N, C-alpha and C positions, 0 to 999 in steps of 0.2 A: 385098260392098260394105260398109262399116260401119257403125252407124246413127248418126244426129243424135243418139239421143241419149246411147250412148257419146263422140263426138268430143264434144262437151258436156260432159262431167267427165272425160277424158285431160286429161295435166301433163305437163311434162316431170322425171321423176327424179330428174333433176340443179336443178335451176333451185323446185323444187317450196317450199320448206319456208326460200327469204329470199322471194322474189317469185311471184306467180301461175302461171306457166313456160307460161303458153299458147300451144296450138300451133295451126299453121290448117293444112288438108289442101291437101296438090297435089299435080296427076300425078295422082292419085285413087287414087296407091298412101304418100305417104310425108305421113308427120306433123310438120315442123319448129315448134322452139323459133322462138318470136316475143319469145323476151326478151333483151334488150343483150347482147351479149358469146357470147352461148352459142351458134345454128349448131348445134344437134346436130337429127338429123334419123334417122328413123326410119318401119325400111320397115312395113310391111302385108303379108302373106305372109298369101292364102287366107284374108282375114278375118277376119285377128290383127294387130290391131299389139302391136310389139319391143318392148318398153317399157323393153329394156336400158339403160343408161348405158356402158354397154360397144358395145352397137351403134349410140348413134345416134353414138359419140365416131370409129368410121370412117369418114361421113359427112364431117365437120363442118367440113375441105378441098374441098367438095366441091361446087357452085354446083349449085343448085335446078337452075336447064336443065341440068344436066348430071347427077340422077341417072338413074339403068337405070330400062325399066319394062316387063315386070316386075321390083321386084328382084328380086338375085339370091338364089337360091337357098344359106341356107350356107358 
């Protein structure tokens, strides 16, 4: 499980330069950007958030309720 301290400091790498890039832990295995118009979703694999913009881009069109749990391996 990702620690609360880490969750407090993690930000969406695509949004953080223009806005806060706040992330929300969803389904215990995903970090979802809360910025309007972003919708990137970053998987947490083996308790490690994968904070690559390319990874977040893969899931933009996927609804939060449709995100696979656990996230698929690369």
